[in-house]
C-alpha positions in Angstrom: 112.8 -51.5 35.0 111.6 -55.1 35.0 107.5 -55.1 34.6 105.8 -58.0 35.9 103.1 -59.2 33.2 99.8 -58.6 35.1 97.2 -61.5 34.4 93.6 -61.2 35.2 92.4 -62.9 38.4 90.8 -66.2 37.6 87.3 -66.9 36.9 85.2 -69.0 38.8 83.7 -72.0 36.9 80.2 -71.5 35.9 77.7 -73.1 37.9 74.9 -75.1 36.2 71.5 -73.6 36.2 69.6 -75.3 39.3 66.9 -77.6 38.1 63.4 -76.8 38.8 62.1 -79.6 41.6 59.6 -81.6 40.1 55.9 -80.9 40.5 54.3 -82.6 43.2 51.3 -85.1 42.0 48.8 -82.8 43.5 49.8 -80.0 40.9 49.6 -82.4 38.0 46.3 -83.5 39.2 45.3 -80.0 39.2 46.7 -79.0 35.6 45.1 -82.3 34.3 41.8 -81.5 35.9 42.5 -78.1 34.3 42.6 -79.1 31.1 40.5 -81.5 30.8 37.4 -79.7 32.6 33.8 -80.8 32.5 33.1 -79.0 29.2 36.1 -80.8 27.5 34.8 -84.0 29.3 31.0 -83.6 27.7 32.6 -82.9 24.2 34.3 -86.1 24.3 31.2 -88.0 25.4 29.3 -86.4 22.6 31.9 -87.3 19.9 31.5 -91.0 21.3 27.9 -91.0 21.3 28.0 -89.4 17.6 30.6 -92.2 16.7 28.3 -95.0 18.3 25.3 -93.4 16.4 26.9 -93.3 13.2 28.2 -97.1 13.6 24.1 -98.2 14.6 22.6 -96.3 12.1 24.5 -97.2 9.0 25.0 -100.9 10.2 21.6 -101.1 11.3 20.3 -99.9 7.8 22.8 -102.1 5.8 23.4 -105.2 7.6 19.9 -107.2 6.3 18.4 -105.2 3.1 15.2 -106.9 2.5 12.2 -105.5 0.2 9.1 -104.3 2.0 5.8 -103.6 -0.2 7.9 -102.4 -3.3 5.1 -101.4 -6.2 4.8 -103.3 -9.3 2.0 -103.6 -11.6 0.7 -106.8 -13.0 -0.9 -107.4 -16.8 -2.8 -110.3 -16.8 -6.0 -111.9 -18.1 -9.4 -110.6 -16.4 -10.0 -113.9 -15.1 -6.9 -114.2 -13.0 -5.9 -110.7 -12.3 -7.1 -110.2 -9.1 -6.2 -113.5 -7.8 -2.5 -113.1 -8.9 -2.1 -109.8 -7.4 -3.4 -111.5 -4.3 -0.8 -114.2 -4.2 1.7 -111.3 -5.0 0.5 -109.4 -2.0 0.3 -112.5 0.5 3.9 -113.4 -0.1 5.4 -113.8 3.2 7.5 -110.7 4.6 5.0 -108.6 2.2 8.2 -107.6 -0.4 5.7 -106.3 -3.1 2.4 -104.3 -3.2 1.1 -105.3 -6.5 -1.7 -103.5 -8.2 -3.3 -104.6 -11.6 -3.3 -102.4 -14.8 -5.7 -102.3 -17.4 -3.3 -102.8 -20.4 0.7 -102.5 -21.0 0.5 -98.9 -21.7 -0.8 -97.9 -18.6 1.9 -100.0 -16.8 4.8 -98.7 -18.9 3.5 -95.1 -18.1 3.7 -95.9 -14.3 6.9 -97.6 -14.8 8.7 -94.7 -16.6 6.7 -92.1 -14.0 8.6 -93.8 -11.5 5.4 -94.8 -9.6 6.3 -98.4 -9.7 9.3 -100.6 -10.0 8.1 -103.4 -11.9 5.6 -104.5 -14.6 4.8 -108.1 -14.9 2.9 -109.1 -17.9 1.5 -112.6 -17.9 1.4 -114.5 -21.1 -1.8 -116.3 -21.2 -0.8 -118.8 -23.8 2.6 -119.8 -22.7 4.8 -120.2 -19.4 7.2 -117.5 -20.1 6.3 -113.9 -19.0 7.8 -110.8 -19.1 9.1 -108.2 -16.2 10.3 -104.8 -17.0 12.2 -103.2 -14.2 13.5 -99.4 -13.9 17.1 -99.9 -13.2 17.6 -95.9 -13.1 15.4 -96.2 -9.9 17.9 -98.0 -8.2 19.9 -101.3 -9.2 19.2 -103.0 -5.6 15.5 -102.5 -6.0 15.4 -103.6 -9.4 17.2 -107.0 -8.6 14.8 -107.5 -5.5 12.1 -107.4 -7.7 13.4 -109.7 -9.9 14.4 -112.2 -6.9 10.8 -112.1 -5.5 9.3 -112.5 -9.1 11.7 -115.4 -10.0 10.7 -117.2 -6.9 6.9 -116.5 -7.3 7.0 -117.6 -11.0 9.0 -121.1 -10.1 6.6 -122.1 -7.5 4.2 -122.2 -10.4 6.7 -123.9 -13.1 6.8 -120.3 -14.9 9.8 -118.4 -16.0 9.8 -114.4 -16.4 12.4 -112.7 -19.0 13.5 -109.3 -17.6 14.0 -106.2 -19.6 15.5 -103.3 -18.0 13.0 -100.6 -19.5 14.4 -97.4 -17.7 18.2 -98.2 -17.5 20.8 -96.4 -15.8 22.9 -93.9 -17.6 26.1 -96.0 -18.9 27.9 -93.6 -16.3 26.2 -94.2 -13.5 26.9 -97.7 -12.0 24.2 -99.2 -10.0 22.3 -95.7 -9.9 24.5 -94.5 -7.2 26.0 -91.5 -8.7 23.1 -89.2 -7.9 23.1 -90.3 -3.9 27.1 -89.2 -4.2 25.9 -85.9 -5.8 23.4 -85.2 -3.1 26.0 -86.5 -0.4 28.7 -84.0 -1.8 26.5 -81.0 -1.9 25.0 -81.5 1.6 28.8 -82.0 3.1 29.5 -78.4 1.1 26.3 -76.6 2.6 27.4 -77.7 6.3 31.2 -77.3 6.2 30.7 -73.6 4.8 28.3 -72.8 7.6 30.5 -74.4 10.3 33.2 -72.3 9.1 31.7 -69.2 8.8 30.9 -69.8 12.3 34.5 -70.5 13.2 35.9 -67.5 11.3 33.5 -65.3 12.7 31.4 -66.5 15.5 28.6 -69.4 15.8 25.7 -66.8 16.7 25.7 -63.7 14.9 26.0 -60.9 17.2 22.7 -59.0 15.4 19.7 -59.9 13.3 21.4 -57.9 10.4 24.7 -60.2 10.7 22.6 -63.3 10.6 20.7 -61.8 7.5 23.5 -60.8 6.1 24.9 -64.4 7.0 22.1 -66.0 5.1 22.2 -63.8 1.9 26.1 -64.6 1.8 25.3 -68.1 1.6 22.9 -67.9 -1.6 25.8 -67.5 -3.8 27.9 -70.1 -2.6 24.7 -72.5 -3.0 24.2 -71.5 -6.3 27.8 -71.9 -7.6 27.9 -75.2 -5.6 24.7 -76.4 -7.3 26.1 -75.6 -10.7 29.9 -77.0 -10.1 28.1 -80.4 -9.1 25.9 -81.1 -12.2 28.6 -79.7 -14.4 31.4 -82.5 -12.9 28.5 -85.3 -12.9 27.4 -84.2 -16.6 30.2 -82.7 -19.1 33.2 -83.7 -16.7 32.6 -87.6 -15.8 29.5 -88.1 -18.2 27.8 -90.1 -15.1 24.4 -87.9 -15.3 24.2 -86.2 -18.7 21.2 -83.9 -19.6 19.1 -82.0 -17.1 22.0 -79.6 -16.3 19.8 -76.4 -15.3 17.3 -78.6 -13.3 20.4 -80.7 -11.5 21.7 -77.0 -10.7 18.8 -75.9 -9.5 18.0 -78.8 -7.2 21.7 -78.8 -5.5 21.4 -75.0 -5.0 18.5 -75.5 -3.1 19.9 -78.4 -1.1 23.4 -77.2 -0.3 21.6 -74.1 0.9 19.1 -76.4 3.0 22.1 -77.6 4.7 23.9 -74.7 5.4 20.9 -72.6 6.8 19.8 -75.8 8.7 23.7 -75.9 10.4 23.4 -72.1 10.7 20.0 -72.5 13.2 22.0 -75.2 14.9 24.4 -72.7 15.6 22.2 -70.1 17.2 20.9 -72.5 19.3 23.8 -74.5 20.7 26.7 -72.1 19.6 29.4 -74.4 18.2 28.0 -77.4 19.5 25.1 -76.9 16.9 27.7 -78.9 14.4 26.8 -81.9 16.4 23.3 -82.0 15.7 24.0 -80.8 11.8 26.2 -84.1 11.8 23.5 -86.4 13.3 20.4 -85.0 11.2 22.7 -85.2 7.8 25.3 -87.7 8.4 24.2 -90.6 11.2 20.5 -90.3 10.0 20.3 -88.8 6.5 23.0 -90.8 4.6 21.9 -94.2 5.4 18.2 -93.5 5.0 18.8 -91.4 1.6 18.4 -94.6 -0.7 21.8 -94.7 -1.9 23.3 -98.8 -1.7 19.7 -99.5 -0.7 16.6 -97.7 -2.0 14.0 -97.0 0.7 12.0 -99.9 0.3 14.7 -102.2 1.0 15.8 -100.7 4.3 14.2 -101.4 7.6 11.4 -99.7 9.0 13.1 -96.7 11.0 15.2 -96.0 8.0 12.5 -96.4 5.4 10.0 -94.1 7.5 12.4 -91.2 7.8 13.6 -91.5 4.3 11.7 -89.2 2.8 11.1 -86.9 5.4 15.1 -86.0 5.5 17.0 -83.7 3.1 19.1 -86.4 2.1 16.3 -88.8 0.8 13.9 -86.2 -0.8 17.1 -84.8 -2.7 18.4 -88.2 -3.8 14.7 -88.9 -4.8 14.0 -86.2 -6.4 17.7 -86.1 -8.4 16.8 -89.6 -9.7 13.1 -88.7 -11.1 14.7 -85.8 -12.8 17.1 -87.7 -14.4 15.3 -90.7 -15.4 11.9 -90.2 -14.9 10.7 -86.8 -16.8 11.0 -84.8 -13.1 7.4 -86.9 -12.4 6.1 -86.3 -8.9 9.3 -84.5 -7.4 6.9 -81.7 -5.9 6.4 -83.4 -2.3 10.3 -83.8 -2.4 10.9 -79.9 -3.0 8.4 -79.1 -0.2 10.2 -81.3 2.2 13.7 -79.5 1.2 11.9 -76.0 1.3 10.2 -76.5 4.5 13.5 -77.2 6.7 15.0 -74.0 4.6 12.2 -71.8 6.1 12.2 -73.1 9.3 16.0 -72.9 9.8 15.8 -69.2 8.4 13.3 -68.4 11.0 15.2 -70.2 13.8 18.2 -68.4 12.8 17.0 -64.7 12.5 14.2 -65.0 15.7 17.2 -67.1 17.5 19.5 -64.1 16.8 17.4 -61.5 17.8 16.3 -63.1 21.3 19.9 -63.5 21.7 20.7 -60.1 20.8 17.9 -58.3 23.4 19.2 -60.6 26.2 22.3 -59.3 25.6 21.5 -56.0 25.9 19.9 -56.7 29.4 23.1 -58.5 30.3 22.0 -62.0 30.1 24.1 -65.1 29.1 23.6 -66.2 25.7 22.7 -69.7 26.9 19.4 -68.5 28.1 18.0 -68.8 24.8 18.0 -72.6 25.3 
């Protein structure tokens, strides 16, 4: 019996999947507005303002450096000393603040303590005088003093030989190592606080959590201060000696930046990091006395320099390395004041937020 081979019925050809209809323009606009909402818009505007402030602050501070009342000591015969001091102080723009000293030993003591940036010694029997400067206090300041004195001397047909009595260490080109060390410490401080806020939450949930976070920042600050001192000292040979003193100062600076950042975060949440950048980067770095020490900066940056942790830290570090740690108490008080204030804000603000949260009020009510 012949059997016809059976074949499966033909299958219909697969149809292409239907393509979604293009979204109407109204839907695109709605999605755009949802993605770029008011909060995002304000964040972008905030970044733009910080960027503009950065440019304004740095260029404003550095575009036209000129000395203003740079302290110098003058040793001259008694009969001309007062007149010479008056002439130096009357130079247009007041680049110098001259005071008379009774003898060379007194003037050199002021110079080695960092209380003056130069010592002009007048030669009563000739036309060649001597100018002692302290390059370790900032090469730009020493150069500015030399230039002003050279012009003043030339007007009297005199000449001054220059000696750097407190030179910068061989590895500390133009005295900038201390500035960059302080900047590195500050960056580490506010970054660790910001990252802790991102990893957990910007505002600690309870007062106990805030205290724990403050305690956790202590060993980090100690290790960071020691690491910076080792790098600039034994490793690079930029700032040799004073390892323990530099480490201790570094720990204070790092902890200061960290707790200030935490305090801002308690007040403003993640936006608090923006205030940290304004304080330490936009305002602090150009006024700290790095490339141009405070006496060479315009009035605004010159005024805020000693009141910010950046300037106080750089000044203290230079005095530790070059001026026997003389007169750093005021700088340490400034840094300590920021620490105490920030800790108070962080703890009190967290406590207030926790109480408001318990009552069902929004966290923003603290602002």
